[in-house]
DOMIZA-308686 format. One record per residue (C-alpha): residue in three letters; y, z, x; residue number from 1. Coordinates in Angstrom, 1 decimal, padded with zeros to 4 digits, m for minus. Last residue first. Layout:
% DOMIZA-308686
   resn        v        w        u   resi
    ALA        Y        Z        X    NUM
...
This chain:
% DOMIZA-308686
   resn        v        w        u   resi
    UNK    019.5    127.3    083.1    391
    UNK    021.8    128.4    079.9    390
    UNK    023.2    131.4    081.7    389
    UNK    026.8    130.8    080.8    388
    UNK    029.5    131.6    083.5    387
    UNK    031.1    134.8    085.1    386
    UNK    032.0    135.2    088.8    385
    UNK    033.2    138.2    090.2    384
    UNK    035.1    137.4    093.6    383
    UNK    035.7    139.4    096.5    382
    UNK    037.6    137.8    099.5    381
    UNK    038.2    136.6    103.1    380
    UNK    038.4    133.9    101.9    379
    UNK    036.9    130.4    101.0    378
    UNK    036.4    128.8    097.9    377
    UNK    034.7    125.4    097.0    376
    UNK    034.9    123.6    093.7    375
    UNK    033.3    120.6    091.9    374
    UNK    034.2    121.1    088.1    373
    UNK    031.0    121.1    086.3    372
    UNK    032.4    123.1    083.3    371
    UNK    036.1    123.9    083.3    370
    UNK    037.4    126.6    085.9    369
    UNK    039.8    129.4    084.7    368
    UNK    041.4    131.5    087.3    367
    UNK    041.9    135.4    087.7    366
    UNK    044.5    137.4    089.7    365
    UNK    043.9    141.2    090.8    364
    UNK    043.8    140.6    094.6    363
    UNK    045.3    137.3    095.5    362
    UNK    044.1    134.0    094.2    361
    UNK    045.4    130.5    095.5    360
    UNK    044.7    127.7    094.2    359
    UNK    043.9    124.4    096.0    358
    UNK    044.3    120.6    095.1    357
    UNK    043.1    118.7    091.8    356
    UNK    040.0    117.3    093.7    355
    UNK    039.0    120.9    094.1    354
    UNK    040.0    123.8    096.4    353
    UNK    040.1    127.6    095.4    352
    UNK    041.5    129.9    098.4    351
    UNK    040.8    133.6    098.0    350
    UNK    042.7    136.6    099.1    349
    UNK    041.4    140.2    099.8    348
    UNK    039.4    142.3    097.3    347
    UNK    038.9    142.1    093.3    346
    UNK    039.7    138.4    092.6    345
    UNK    038.7    137.1    089.1    344
    UNK    036.9    134.0    088.8    343
    UNK    036.1    132.9    085.1    342
    UNK    033.7    129.7    085.0    341
    UNK    032.5    126.9    082.7    340
    UNK    029.0    125.7    082.8    339
    UNK    027.1    123.5    085.1    338
    UNK    028.3    125.4    088.2    337
    UNK    030.3    124.7    091.3    336
    UNK    031.3    127.5    093.6    335
    UNK    030.4    125.7    097.1    334
    UNK    031.4    127.4    100.3    333
    UNK    034.6    127.2    102.6    332
    UNK    034.5    129.4    105.8    331
    UNK    036.7    132.2    106.0    330
    UNK    034.4    134.5    104.4    329
    UNK    034.0    135.1    100.6    328
    UNK    031.7    137.3    099.0    327
    UNK    030.7    136.3    095.6    326
    UNK    029.7    139.0    092.9    325
    UNK    027.5    136.8    090.5    324
    UNK    027.5    137.3    086.8    323
    UNK    025.9    135.5    083.7    322
    UNK    026.8    135.1    080.4    321
    UNK    025.8    133.9    076.8    320
    UNK    022.0    132.8    077.5    319
    UNK    020.8    136.5    077.4    318
    UNK    018.0    138.1    079.4    317
    UNK    020.2    139.4    082.5    316
    UNK    020.2    138.8    086.0    315
    UNK    023.0    140.3    088.2    314
    UNK    023.3    137.8    090.8    313
    UNK    024.7    138.3    094.3    312
    UNK    026.4    135.3    096.0    311
    UNK    027.4    131.6    095.5    310
    UNK    023.8    130.3    094.1    309
    UNK    021.6    133.4    094.1    308
    UNK    020.4    136.6    095.8    307
    UNK    019.3    139.1    093.7    306
    UNK    021.5    142.1    092.5    305
    UNK    020.2    145.6    091.5    304
    UNK    020.0    146.5    087.6    303
    UNK    019.1    149.9    086.7    302
    UNK    016.6    150.1    084.2    301
    UNK    016.9    152.4    081.1    300
    UNK    014.2    155.1    080.8    299
    UNK    012.2    155.5    077.3    298
    UNK    012.9    155.7    073.6    297
    UNK    012.8    152.8    070.9    296
    UNK    015.3    154.0    068.2    295
    UNK    017.2    150.9    068.3    294
    UNK    020.2    151.2    066.0    293
    UNK    021.7    148.4    063.9    292
    UNK    020.6    149.5    060.5    291
    UNK    021.5    153.2    061.4    290
    UNK    024.9    152.0    062.3    289
    UNK    025.3    150.2    059.1    288
    UNK    024.7    153.0    056.9    287
    UNK    026.9    155.6    059.0    286
    UNK    029.9    153.5    059.4    285
    UNK    031.8    155.8    061.5    284
    UNK    035.4    155.4    061.1    283
    UNK    037.6    156.5    064.1    282
    UNK    038.1    160.5    065.5    281
    UNK    035.5    159.4    068.1    280
    UNK    032.5    161.2    070.1    279
    UNK    030.1    160.0    067.4    278
    UNK    028.1    156.9    066.2    277
    UNK    030.5    154.0    066.3    276
    UNK    029.5    150.6    065.4    275
    UNK    031.5    147.9    067.8    274
    UNK    031.7    144.0    066.8    273
    UNK    034.4    142.8    069.1    272
    UNK    032.5    139.7    070.4    271
    UNK    032.5    137.4    073.4    270
    UNK    029.3    138.1    075.1    269
    UNK    029.7    140.4    077.4    268
    UNK    030.9    140.8    081.1    267
    UNK    032.0    144.3    082.5    266
    UNK    033.4    145.0    086.1    265
    UNK    033.6    148.7    086.8    264
    UNK    035.3    151.9    086.8    263
    UNK    034.2    155.7    086.4    262
    UNK    033.6    158.1    083.6    261
    UNK    031.8    158.6    080.6    260
    UNK    030.7    155.3    079.2    259
    UNK    028.8    155.7    075.9    258
    UNK    025.4    154.2    074.8    257
    UNK    023.2    153.4    071.6    256
    UNK    021.3    150.2    072.4    255
    UNK    021.2    148.2    069.3    254
    UNK    021.8    144.7    070.8    253
    UNK    021.3    144.7    074.7    252
    UNK    023.2    147.0    077.0    251
    UNK    022.4    145.9    080.6    250
    UNK    023.0    148.3    083.7    249
    UNK    024.8    147.7    087.1    248
    UNK    024.4    149.2    090.7    247
    UNK    027.1    147.5    093.2    246
    UNK    029.0    151.1    093.5    245
    UNK    026.5    153.8    092.5    244
    UNK    025.3    154.2    088.8    243
    UNK    025.1    157.5    087.5    242
    UNK    022.9    157.3    084.1    241
    UNK    022.3    160.1    081.5    240
    UNK    019.7    158.8    079.1    239
    UNK    020.3    160.0    075.6    238
    UNK    018.7    162.7    073.6    237
    UNK    021.5    165.3    074.7    236
    UNK    024.3    163.0    074.2    235
    UNK    022.9    163.4    070.2    234
    UNK    024.1    166.7    070.3    233
    UNK    027.8    166.0    071.4    232
    UNK    027.6    163.1    069.0    231
    UNK    027.4    165.5    066.3    230
    UNK    031.1    166.0    066.8    229
    UNK    032.3    169.6    065.9    228
    UNK    035.0    169.6    068.7    227
    UNK    035.4    166.4    070.3    226
    UNK    037.1    166.8    073.6    225
    UNK    035.8    170.1    074.4    224
    UNK    032.4    169.3    072.8    223
    UNK    032.4    166.5    075.5    222
    UNK    032.8    168.9    078.2    221
    UNK    029.9    171.1    077.0    220
    UNK    027.6    168.3    076.1    219
    UNK    028.5    166.6    079.7    218
    UNK    027.4    169.9    081.8    217
    UNK    024.5    170.0    079.9    216
    UNK    023.1    166.5    080.5    215
    UNK    024.3    166.8    084.0    214
    UNK    022.6    170.3    084.5    213
    UNK    019.2    168.8    082.6    212
    UNK    017.2    171.1    085.1    211
    UNK    019.2    172.2    088.1    210
    UNK    020.1    175.8    086.6    209
    UNK    023.5    176.3    088.2    208
    UNK    024.0    179.4    086.2    207
    UNK    027.4    178.0    084.9    206
    UNK    025.6    175.0    084.0    205
    UNK    023.2    176.9    081.8    204
    UNK    025.8    179.3    080.2    203
    UNK    027.8    175.7    079.5    202
    UNK    024.9    174.4    077.6    201
    UNK    024.4    177.4    075.2    200
    UNK    028.3    177.3    074.5    199
    UNK    028.0    173.7    073.8    198
    UNK    025.0    174.0    071.3    197
    UNK    026.6    176.8    069.6    196
    UNK    029.9    175.0    068.9    195
    UNK    027.9    171.7    068.2    194
    UNK    026.0    173.5    065.4    193
    UNK    028.7    175.7    063.8    192
    UNK    030.9    172.5    063.4    191
    UNK    028.0    170.6    062.3    190
    UNK    027.3    173.0    059.6    189
    UNK    031.0    173.3    058.2    188
    UNK    031.6    169.6    058.3    187
    UNK    028.2    168.8    056.7    186
    UNK    025.6    167.0    058.7    185
    UNK    024.8    163.5    058.0    184
    UNK    025.1    162.4    061.5    183
    UNK    022.7    164.9    062.7    182
    UNK    019.9    163.8    060.1    181
    UNK    020.5    160.1    060.8    180
    UNK    019.6    161.2    064.8    179
    UNK    016.6    163.4    064.1    178
    UNK    014.5    161.1    061.7    177
    UNK    014.8    157.8    063.4    176
    UNK    014.8    159.6    067.0    175
    UNK    010.9    160.9    066.1    174
    UNK    009.5    162.0    062.4    173
    UNK    007.8    165.1    063.1    172
    UNK    008.9    166.3    066.5    171
    UNK    012.4    165.1    066.2    170
    UNK    012.7    166.4    062.7    169
    UNK    011.6    169.8    063.9    168
    UNK    013.6    169.5    067.0    167
    UNK    016.6    168.9    064.6    166
    UNK    016.2    171.4    062.0    165
    UNK    015.8    174.1    065.0    164
    UNK    019.0    173.4    066.5    163
    UNK    020.7    175.8    064.8    162
    UNK    018.6    178.5    066.2    161
    UNK    020.0    177.8    069.8    160
    UNK    017.4    178.4    072.5    159
    UNK    018.8    175.9    074.7    158
    UNK    015.4    175.1    076.3    157
    UNK    014.2    173.5    073.0    156
    UNK    016.8    170.8    073.2    155
    UNK    016.0    169.4    076.6    154
    UNK    012.5    170.0    076.0    153
    UNK    012.3    167.9    072.8    152
    UNK    014.6    165.2    074.3    151
    UNK    012.1    165.1    077.5    150
    UNK    009.3    164.6    075.3    149
    UNK    011.4    162.0    072.9    148
    UNK    011.7    159.8    076.2    147
    UNK    015.3    159.2    076.7    146
    UNK    017.5    157.4    074.2    145
    UNK    019.8    154.6    075.5    144
    UNK    022.7    154.6    077.7    143
    UNK    024.8    157.7    078.6    142
    UNK    027.2    156.5    081.2    141
    UNK    028.5    157.6    084.5    140
    UNK    029.9    155.3    087.3    139
    UNK    030.5    155.9    090.9    138
    UNK    033.3    153.1    091.5    137
    UNK    033.1    149.3    091.1    136
    UNK    030.1    149.6    088.8    135
    UNK    028.7    146.7    087.1    134
    UNK    028.4    146.8    083.3    133
    UNK    026.5    144.0    081.5    132
    UNK    027.1    143.9    077.6    131
    UNK    024.8    142.4    074.7    130
    UNK    027.5    141.6    071.9    129
    UNK    026.6    139.7    068.9    128
    UNK    028.5    137.2    066.8    127
    UNK    029.5    137.0    063.1    126
    UNK    033.2    138.6    063.6    125
    UNK    034.7    141.9    063.2    124
    UNK    032.1    143.7    061.7    123
    UNK    032.7    147.0    060.8    122
    UNK    036.0    147.5    058.9    121
    UNK    037.1    151.1    057.9    120
    UNK    040.1    150.9    060.3    119
    UNK    041.3    147.6    058.3    118
    UNK    042.3    145.1    061.0    117
    UNK    040.4    142.5    059.8    116
    UNK    040.9    142.9    056.2    115
    UNK    038.3    143.4    053.9    114
    UNK    038.0    140.8    051.2    113
    UNK    034.7    141.6    050.1    112
    UNK    033.4    138.3    051.0    111
    UNK    034.8    138.7    054.3    110
    UNK    032.9    142.0    054.5    109
    UNK    029.5    140.5    053.3    108
    UNK    029.8    137.4    055.3    107
    UNK    030.4    139.9    058.6    106
    UNK    027.5    142.1    058.0    105
    UNK    025.1    139.1    057.7    104
    UNK    026.2    137.2    060.7    103
    UNK    026.5    140.4    062.7    102
    UNK    022.9    141.6    061.7    101
    UNK    021.5    138.0    062.5    100
    UNK    023.5    138.0    065.9     99
    UNK    022.3    141.4    066.7     98
    UNK    024.4    144.3    066.5     97
    UNK    026.4    146.6    068.9     96
    UNK    026.1    150.2    069.5     95
    UNK    028.4    152.9    069.9     94
    UNK    028.9    156.8    071.4     93
    UNK    032.8    156.8    071.8     92
    UNK    034.6    156.6    075.2     91
    UNK    034.6    159.2    077.9     90
    UNK    037.8    160.1    079.8     89
    UNK    039.2    158.3    082.9     88
    UNK    037.6    155.2    082.1     87
    UNK    038.9    152.1    083.8     86
    UNK    037.1    149.0    082.4     85
    UNK    037.7    145.4    084.3     84
    UNK    036.9    142.6    081.7     83
    UNK    035.0    139.5    081.5     82
    UNK    034.3    137.7    077.9     81
    UNK    031.4    135.1    077.2     80
    UNK    030.9    132.7    074.8     79
    UNK    033.9    130.5    075.4     78
    UNK    034.4    128.9    072.2     77
    UNK    033.7    125.1    070.7     76
    UNK    030.1    125.9    069.5     75
    UNK    027.7    128.3    071.1     74
    UNK    024.5    126.0    072.1     73
    UNK    025.7    122.5    071.5     72
    UNK    029.2    123.5    073.1     71
    UNK    027.8    125.1    075.8     70
    UNK    025.6    122.1    076.4     69
    UNK    028.6    119.6    076.0     68
    UNK    030.6    121.1    078.9     67
    UNK    033.1    124.1    078.1     66
    UNK    036.4    122.6    079.3     65
    UNK    035.8    118.6    078.7     64
    UNK    033.7    119.1    075.8     63
    UNK    036.0    121.8    074.1     62
    UNK    039.4    119.9    074.5     61
    UNK    041.6    121.1    071.8     60
    UNK    039.6    124.1    070.9     59
    UNK    039.5    125.0    074.6     58
    UNK    043.1    125.1    075.1     57
    UNK    043.5    127.4    072.1     56
    UNK    041.1    129.9    073.5     55
    UNK    042.8    130.1    076.8     54
    UNK    046.3    130.4    075.4     53
    UNK    048.7    127.8    076.6     52
    UNK    051.8    128.1    078.9     51
    UNK    050.6    125.9    081.9     50
    UNK    049.4    128.3    084.0     49
    UNK    046.8    129.2    081.4     48
    UNK    047.1    132.2    079.2     47
    UNK    044.4    134.9    078.7     46
    UNK    043.5    135.6    075.1     45
    UNK    043.5    138.9    073.7     44
    UNK    042.4    139.1    070.2     43
    UNK    041.0    135.5    070.1     42
    UNK    038.7    136.1    072.9     41
    UNK    039.4    133.3    075.5     40
    UNK    038.7    135.2    078.9     39
    UNK    039.7    137.7    081.4     38
    UNK    040.7    141.3    079.5     37
    UNK    041.9    144.3    081.5     36
    UNK    040.7    147.3    080.1     35
    UNK    041.8    151.0    079.9     34
    UNK    045.3    151.4    081.4     33
    UNK    046.5    154.6    080.8     32
    UNK    050.3    155.3    080.5     31
    UNK    053.5    155.6    083.0     30
    UNK    051.3    154.1    086.0     29
    UNK    050.2    156.1    088.7     28
    UNK    050.3    154.1    090.6     27
    UNK    053.0    151.1    090.8     26
    UNK    051.5    147.8    090.2     25
    UNK    049.8    145.5    092.4     24
    UNK    047.1    144.4    089.7     23
    UNK    044.2    146.1    091.2     22
    UNK    046.4    149.2    091.8     21
    UNK    047.4    149.3    088.3     20
    UNK    043.8    148.7    087.1     19
    UNK    042.6    151.8    089.0     18
    UNK    045.5    154.2    088.8     17
    UNK    046.7    155.2    085.1     16
    UNK    043.1    155.4    084.1     15
    UNK    041.8    154.8    080.3     14
    UNK    040.7    156.9    077.5     13
    UNK    044.0    156.8    075.7     12
    UNK    043.4    153.0    075.2     11
    UNK    046.2    150.7    077.0     10
    UNK    044.5    147.4    076.6      9
    UNK    045.6    144.9    079.4      8
    UNK    046.1    141.2    079.1      7
    UNK    045.5    138.3    081.6      6
    UNK    047.7    135.4    083.1      5
    UNK    045.3    132.7    084.3      4
    UNK    045.4    130.5    087.3      3
    UNK    044.3    127.2    086.3      2
    UNK    041.6    125.0    087.6      1
């Protein structure tokens, strides 16, 4: 067992309170704290208590730290990354590729010699990036495309003349016709459309019209932060989710999503492949995005936990990761799994015990446990445990 030192990402959309409070630092912080990374991603690896970066330690002893089954399936790397995410303002609309798409895109950009830190680089690695977001506070997000009939009604209700081409494309050719058309609009037409949509959406909000009120409210808000951005109009065609603490949502490959506000624990495949589709000043690779997007429409299910070994487990349809919320009381309970584990304490104090001795995790601290390491834990505390889902 090792206690970890973990990196913080300071993006402008982050919160000055959530992560600093978790880490026991002064609140409000002097700059936004957006993400706390716990894991072995090479861009921000956690550091073991002996001073080694976790990714380097795994490369030195993959079979002992990951276990043979994980090495056989994923290679000599930790296949998941655990984060705490705190959004004070909205993130960009984005999607992530399948493994096959990531491998092809990464190989092409490597062959073209595009540096990894080039702002126009699209594929940072050859891996997919499915994600699970578990709400710690009330959490709002756009996630996947709502049923087309709903989108048509939502757009038509605004009675904005500039929306007629979008409505016609959606009615005739579905999302696969409407979304690329919006993203390809010229600057002036795009700005006029977004301004008109935002202004009309604001009037419905001001009138307290309940139908689509959250969708319209966010469209007006997003237009203030991202004037002239087609993502404002695309947001009208997305499912709007409002998660209560303890609820979760899974984002598979191709799912267009944007986190709007709130704090959560996020676990994902260990990748940094993000294809942006709007609500951003960063590079948008339109051709790659359209190739990756899943244009299937329909409601997105909210994931509720099931009782599993060690606590409340959030089932996902991928092998890369598995997330469990562990409530510890003062009695010791087993936390042993076949795969490697990342443990993050968010409440109380957890005491982990193995043949090597004891390790105390205060609030905001995390630990790495090698595969199959027999471990017990006691509290009172709340832990979030990420491991693999190989069965």
